[in-house]
N, C-alpha and C positions, 0 to 999 in steps of 0.2 A: 503402912502395914508392917508388922514386925513378926518375928518367929520364922518358922519353916515356910518355904514357898508353897504356893497353892498346889503344885504338882507333887509335893512330898506325899507318899502313900498314906501316912497316918493322918495328915491334915485333910487330904482328899476324902478319906473314909469318914471323917467327922462331918465334912461338908456335904457329902453325897446325898443324904436324906433330904436336905434343903433343895439341892439341885434337881432331884427327881420331883419334888413338890412343885418346883418352878414349872416343869412341863405339864404337870397335872392342872395347875391353875391356868396356864396359858391356853391349854386345850379347851377348858371350860369357858374361858372368856371368848375365844374364837367361836365356839359353838353358840354362845349367846348372841354375838353379832350376826352370825349366819341365820339364826332363827328370827332375828329382827329385820332381815332382808338387806343387810349391808354387803357391799362389795369390798373385799379386802384388796388393797392396792399396795404397791411397793415403790415409794418415792426415792429418787436418786439422792444420795448423800452429798455429792459435789454440787455446789451452787455458786451463782454469781455473788449472792449475798447470804450470809449465815443467819440473818435476822437483824433487826435494827433497834433492839431494846438497849438502853444505855449501859446497863451493868452486865450484860451477857458477854462472855469472852469466848472467842471462837478459835478453831485451829485453821491456819492458813496453809495453802500449798500452791504450786504452780502447774498449770497445764501447758504442755509443749506440743504444738502441732507438727505436721510432717516437714515443715520448713524450718523448725527450730524456734519459731516465735513463741513467746511465753505470755500467758494470761493468768492473773491471780484468780484462784478459786478458794472456796471455803467448805469445810465440812459443816453440814447444817446443824443448827442447835435445835431445830424442830422441823418437821415436814410441812409446816403450815403453808408456806408460799406455794409449794407444789400441789398440796391438796386443794387449795382454793383455785388454782389454775384448772384442776380437774373438775371442780364445780362449774367453772365457766365453760368447760368443754361439754357439759351436759350431765355429768354424774350427779346423783341426788342423795345417796347415802353411802359414804365411804369410810373405811377405817384402815389405818396403817399401824402395824406393830413395828415401829421404826427404830432402828439404831440411830442414836443421836449423840452429839459430841459437844461438851462444854468444858473449856479450859479452866484450870484453877479451882476445880471443885472436887475435893476429896474429904469425906467424913463418913461416919456410920450410915448417913442418909444420902450421900453424894458419891458419884463416880464420874470421871470425865467421859466415859462411854457407858451408855445405858439404853434401856428400851423404853420408849414412850409410846403409849397407845393414844393415837390421835384420831378422832372421828368427827364427822360433820353430817348434819341433817339439813338439807335444803328445805326452806319453808317452815322451819321449826323455831319455837321460842326458846328462851333460856330455860324456862321451866321444864320443857321437854328433855333437854340434855342433862339437867340436874337429876331428873328421874332416872335417866340412863346410868348416871354415875353412881347413884345410890344402889341401883340394881346390880351393877358390876361388883361393888363392894360385897353385897350380900351373896352373890354367886361365888365369889372367891372364898368367902367364909364357909358357905355350905359345902363347897367342893372338898375343902380340907377338914370338914366336920368341926369347924372352929366356932364356938358359941360366942366368944368375945375376942376382940383384938386387945393385945397387951404390949406396952412399950415403956420400959423404965419406970415401972410402978403405976403407970396410967392404964385404965381399962375403958374400953369402948364397946358397947353392944350395937352392932350394925343393924340389928333386926327390929329395934324399937323406933318409934317416930323420930325423925330428924329435927334437930334444932336449926331454925332459920334466924340469922342474925345479920343485920345491916352493919356496915363499917361504922356509921355514925353511932349506933347503939353500942357497938363493941368498944369504941374509943371512950364513950361516956361511962360505961359500966366498969371497964377494967383499968382505964388510965385516967378517968375523971377529966377528960378533955373533950370540949365541944368541937367536933371536927368541922362542922359547918362554919363556926365562928373564925376558924383559923385557915380556911381554904385559900384565902388571898393574903395572908399575913404570916410570912415566914418568921419574923421576929417574935410575934406573939406565940406562935406555935413552939418556938424554941424555949420561950419562958415557961410555958406550961409543961413541956417535956422535962426541963430541968427541975421544976417543982415536983414532978412525978418521980424524980430520982434517976433520971437518965442523963448520962454524960453527952453533951452536944458540943462539937467543936465550933469555933467561930465561923469557919467557912463551910459548914454543913448546909446543903441545899434543903429546900422544902421536902423533896423526895427522900433525902437522907434521914431527916427527922421522922418522917412518916414510917420509914422502914425500921428505924431504931425503936420507935414506940410499938410497932406491930410485933416485932420479933421478941422484945423483952417483956412487954406487958400483956399482949393479947394472945398470940399464937399458943403459948403454953396452956392457956385456959380453954382451948377449943378442942372439941372432939372427945371430951372426958365424960364417960357415961353413955353418950350417944354421938352419932355423927353430927358434925356442925357444918352448915353451909353458910359461909361468909359472903355477903353480896352487896352490890351497889357501891362500887369503888369510886373514889375521886377520878375524874376523867384523865388527869395527868398520870394516873397509875394503871391505865388500861389502854395501851398504845394501839391495839387492833380491835377494840370493842366500840360499838356505837353508843352514843349518848342516850341516857334515859329520856323518854319522851316528856316526862313531867318536870325534869330538872336537868338541863344540859351540863351542870357542874359535875354530875355523876354519870357513871357508865354501867351498861348491862354486862357486868363481869361477876363471876363467883369463884370461890375456891372452896374445896371440901376438905375437912380435917377429921382425923381420927387419932386419939392419944397425943394431941399436940403436934401431929405431923401433917403437913400439907400433902394431900394425895393427888389433887386434880385442880386444874385451872380452866375455866370456860368463859366464852364470850358469845353474846349476840353480835355477830361479826359486822365490822365496819365495811361498807361497800362503796364509799365515796372516795374515788382515787385522789381528788385534790386534797381532801381533809387528811387522808392517809399519808400523802406525800408531806404535808406540812408537819404532821406529827413525827414522821421519820426524820425530817430535817432538824426539828427541835431536839430530838433524842440524840442524833449524831453530833450536833453542836455541843451538847452537854458531855457526850462521851469524849469528844476531842479535848474539851476543857479538863475533864477529870483524868483521862488515861492517855492523852496524847495521840489518839488514833480515832479513825471513823471507818465504818464499813460502807461499801457502795450500796446504792439503792438498786433493787431489782426492777428495772423499768418494765420488763415483761410482766412481772406480777402486777404492777400498777396499771398496765394496760388491760390485763385480765379482769381487774376489779370493775371495769366499765360494764362488763356483761355478767358478772357473777351474781347469781340469785341471792335473795335474802336467805340467810342460813345462821345456824348456831353450831358451835363446835367446842370440843373439850380435849385437853391434853392430860393424860393420867400417867403417873410414874409406875410402870409395871412392877419393877423390883420392889417398890415400897409396898404396894398392895399385896404382892406375893409374900414379902417378908412378914407382914402382919398376919396373913392367913396361915403361914407355916410356922409362926412364932420363932422366926430366925433372929439372931442378934444384930444383924446389919444387912444392908443391901448387898454387900460384897459376898455374903453367904448364898445369895441368889444368882450369882454370876459365875458361869463355868470357869472362865479364865479372868479373874479380877485384876484390875490395875494394881501394880505394886511398884511404887517408886523406888 
């Protein structure tokens, strides 16, 4: 961030309309969850594990007990583990407007500290929570009397029918790559990506190639004109989602886009603790190879999965949806005291 600090009166005056819009949108979304019968919870930010996805970078700290003994803890990157423990405890519809923390992420769409709306419905399908997500986008827009979302020349009408697009179709249409053909062939995938004009390093993993294609060729084309739901992800790109019943190579995961911006990420949740442990171990082994560190597993979370009910859940970036609804220039305009390095 450059220029005057956020507390400078002139800059604050420019930002204040967006900040008051933040509260208006937040109140409307809280009311929506209340009307749907959700219980609003507040999960602890300090956790044994911040999450076990390969590329997420967490903030680490140390807890000292009254004897002076130290134990490493982390600020959570998502309230997911805690929310799922609450499902195991007997909750059935919960939502957390959670403050979450991700290291190394600063851009007009990223802040190292931000608000994530995360909600779960026990006994619900992925289609149920996709419907929730679309309704939340429409609620935010109606609250701010916004007819269309706009971002860097892109326009999205959240009120018209949603585009549903599988990952396989998206790769074929926008990158001319047959995703199913390369699911088990990293080298062929790399060849196709290079042919599509994407620079791929020799040591890039399959996941690296997937991300490069997604970011450069596909995401900018999503959510233009209408909301886009991208669904049916490769299983290796859905660490906490269960496999599709008709094809275990893919997972019941979706993301929702507007104006090329990812707004939400949802799963039909994996509840098999052995399968979840295996995925975490694989992801942490790759993390150690790439970044020289690994995060501990939350054994209490894995134990809770043994009794967790079937459920679907979603994480939605609150500042992003508020930004679009208020027509703000960045997520930092929606944060009262934004991070300024």
